[in-house]
C-alpha positions in Angstrom: -2.7 17.9 -8.8 -5.1 18.1 -5.3 -2.9 14.9 -3.1 -4.3 13.3 -0.5 -2.2 11.0 2.2 -3.9 8.3 3.0 -3.4 6.4 6.3 -4.9 2.8 7.0 -4.7 2.6 11.0 -4.6 0.0 13.9 -2.9 0.3 17.6 -0.4 3.5 16.1 -0.5 5.7 18.9 3.3 4.9 19.5 4.9 6.0 15.9 1.4 8.3 14.5 3.6 11.6 15.6 6.4 10.9 14.7 5.0 9.2 11.4 4.1 12.4 10.6 6.1 15.2 11.4 8.7 13.3 8.8 6.1 14.4 6.3 7.4 17.5 5.1 5.6 20.5 4.2 3.7 21.1 1.3 4.2 17.7 0.7 -0.1 17.6 0.4 -3.3 19.0 0.7 -5.1 17.0 3.3 -4.2 13.8 5.0 -7.0 11.3 6.2 -6.1 9.3 8.7 -8.3 5.7 8.4 -8.9 4.0 12.1 -9.8 0.4 11.9 -11.1 -0.1 15.6 -8.0 0.6 17.5 -8.0 -0.4 21.1 -5.0 2.0 21.8 -5.1 5.8 21.7 -4.9 6.0 17.7 -7.6 7.6 16.9 -7.3 10.5 19.9 -3.5 11.6 18.8 -4.8 11.7 15.1 -7.2 14.2 16.5 -4.8 16.1 18.8 -2.5 16.6 15.5 -5.5 17.4 12.9 -5.9 14.9 10.8 -9.0 14.5 9.4 -10.1 10.9 10.8 -12.9 8.0 9.7 -13.0 5.4 12.2 -14.7 2.1 12.2 -17.3 0.5 14.1 -15.9 -2.6 14.2 -12.4 -4.3 13.0 -12.3 -4.8 9.5 -9.3 -5.6 8.5 -6.5 -4.0 6.5 -8.1 -4.4 2.9 -11.4 -3.0 3.7 -9.3 -0.3 5.7 -7.8 1.5 2.9 -11.4 0.5 0.7 -12.4 3.3 3.5 -9.1 5.0 2.8 -9.7 5.9 -1.8 -13.6 6.2 -1.7 -12.8 9.3 1.0 -10.2 10.7 -1.1 -12.1 10.0 -3.8 -14.9 12.0 -2.7 -12.7 14.5 -1.5 -11.4 14.9 -4.9 -8.4 13.6 -4.8 -5.8 13.4 -8.4 -3.2 11.9 -6.6 -3.4 9.8 -4.1 -0.4 8.3 -1.3 -1.0 5.8 1.1 1.5 5.5 4.0 1.6 2.8 7.1 1.1 4.9 10.4 4.0 2.9 12.4 7.1 5.0 11.0 8.0 1.3 9.6 8.9 3.1 6.0 10.4 6.8 5.6 8.0 9.3 4.9 10.8 12.4 3.5 10.5 10.3 -0.1 7.1 10.8 -0.3 7.5 14.0 -2.5 9.4 12.0 -4.4 7.2 9.7 -5.7 4.3 11.7 -6.2 7.4 14.0 -8.7 7.0 10.7 -11.0 3.4 11.1 -10.8 2.7 15.0 -11.9 5.2 14.2 -14.7 3.6 11.8 -16.4 5.9 9.5 -16.1 4.3 6.6 -13.8 0.7 6.5 -13.1 1.7 4.3 -9.8 4.8 4.6 -7.8 6.0 2.2 -4.9 8.7 2.6 -1.7 11.4 -0.4 -2.5 12.7 -1.1 1.1 14.9 -3.9 -1.3 17.7 -2.2 -2.0 20.6 -4.0 -1.0 19.9 -7.8 0.8 22.7 -6.3 4.2 20.4 -2.9 4.3 17.3 -4.9 4.9 18.4 -7.4 7.3 21.0 -5.1 8.9 17.2 -2.4 9.4 15.4 -5.5 11.1 13.4 -7.6 7.9 13.6 -11.3 9.2 15.0 -13.1 6.8 12.2 -16.1 5.8 10.2 -12.6 4.9 13.1 -10.8 2.7 13.0 -14.7 1.4 9.4 -15.6 0.8 10.2 -10.9 -0.2 12.6 -11.6 -3.2 10.2 -14.9 -4.0 8.3 -13.7 -4.7 8.5 -10.7 -6.3 11.1 -12.4 -9.1 8.1 -14.4 -9.6 6.1 -11.7 -10.1 8.3 -9.9 -12.5 8.3 -12.4 -14.3 5.1 -13.5 -14.9 3.8 -9.2 -15.3 6.3 -8.3 -17.3 7.9 -6.2 -14.5 10.7 -5.3 -13.7 10.7 -4.0 -9.4 13.0 -4.1 -6.7 9.8 -5.0 -4.4 6.0 -5.9 -5.0 5.1 -5.9 -1.4 5.8 -2.6 -0.1 3.6 -0.5 2.4 4.5 3.0 0.8 2.5 3.8 -2.7 1.6 6.5 -5.0 -1.7 6.2 -7.3 -2.9 9.0 -10.1 -7.2 8.9 -9.9 -7.2 7.1 -12.4 -5.4 4.2 -11.2 -8.9 4.1 -8.5 -10.7 4.7 -11.4 -9.4 1.6 -13.2 -8.9 -0.7 -10.6 -11.8 -1.9 -9.3 -10.3 -3.0 -5.8 -13.8 -2.8 -4.3 -13.6 -6.5 -4.7 -10.1 -7.8 -3.8 -9.7 -9.2 0.0 -10.8 -6.8 3.7 -7.5 -9.1 4.6 -3.9 -7.9 3.7 -3.8 -9.6 0.4 -5.6 -6.5 -0.8 -2.3 -5.2 -1.4 -1.3 -7.9 -3.6 -4.7 -8.3 -5.6 -4.8 -4.1 -6.6 -0.8 -4.0 -7.6 -1.1 -7.5 -9.8 -4.9 -5.3 -11.0 -2.3 -2.5 -12.0 -0.7 -4.7 -14.1 -2.9 -6.0 -15.7 -4.5 -3.0 -16.8 -1.2 -1.6 -18.4 -0.6 1.0 -15.9 3.3 2.1 -15.3 4.2 1.2 -12.6 8.2 2.2 -11.0 9.6 2.3 -7.3 11.9 4.1 -5.5 14.3 3.7 -3.3 12.7 4.1 0.6 14.8 3.3 4.2 11.8 0.7 6.3 13.0 -0.4 9.9 11.6 -3.2 11.6 10.9 -2.6 15.1 9.1 -3.0 18.5 6.2 -0.7 17.9 6.7 -1.3 13.9 3.2 -3.0 12.9 4.5 -6.5 11.6 2.2 -9.8 10.7 3.6 -13.2 12.2 4.8 -16.5 10.8 1.2 -18.0 10.3 -0.7 -14.3 8.7 2.9 -14.0 6.6 2.5 -17.8 5.7 -1.7 -17.0 4.7 -0.5 -13.4 2.4 1.7 -16.0 0.3 -0.3 -18.4 -0.2 -3.0 -15.7 -1.3 -0.8 -13.7 -3.7 0.5 -17.1 -5.0 -4.0 -18.2 -5.5 -3.9 -14.5 -7.4 -1.4 -15.1 -9.7 -3.3 -18.5 -10.6 -6.4 -16.5 -10.8 -4.8 -14.2 -13.1 -4.0 -16.4 -15.5 -6.2 -18.0 -16.1 -7.9 -14.5 -16.9 -6.0 -13.8 -19.4 -5.8 -17.4 -21.0 -9.3 -17.0 -20.7 -10.1 -20.1 -19.2 -12.3 -17.7 -16.4 -13.8 -14.9 -15.8 -12.1 -13.9 -12.8 -14.1 -10.1 -11.2 -10.6 -8.7 -9.3 -9.5 -8.1 -13.7 -13.0 -6.6 -14.8 -12.6 -2.7 -14.6 -15.0 -1.0 -13.3 -17.6 1.0 -14.4 -17.6 4.7 -13.1 
């Protein structure tokens, strides 16, 4: 299976090389970085490191960045796509374990789970309000969508091509809630979703949205859940849950 790692990047000059260095050799056939109009040296470093690099001419948002990542990966013939943030928050060494579940046809979609225990998550620097909101939303989403995931809010993900060929991710938001829309869509379409524990670190150089943006993300996640319930019950038809026509 042709494996492509995609990195949605924004101002990652201090952490990109560290992230790349921790990816085990032979994990992927190609690594693609999409830069969302960074104001630092992310693009120059990516090119120096030999990464295939695509740049947005203006800042379009985290979700829009992922859309470019996936479009380019599919165009390049990827059978398996891994998305990891180049901010060194997630340990890249587990990528090969995540992709193994897809290669062995056990899962279609695998997430890295940062919350193995409450003590570990908080001691690694996760702010308490983010931990509490993560737990609340994860429990709610597991109950409503019939899943049993350790967390629903991870930025480390691996997909089989059929997930990207089915989920209408082009209809999703260009903002941070893109991730939640994608995961809820994947659950709606019945894909086999699993997760593996991943050590995660919060530090000054790692990207992290502030309280206001986090609150907006949480509200938009709840709104997406409501759309899912209305669509499933037949009250409304939502384009987020209409399969793509390849």
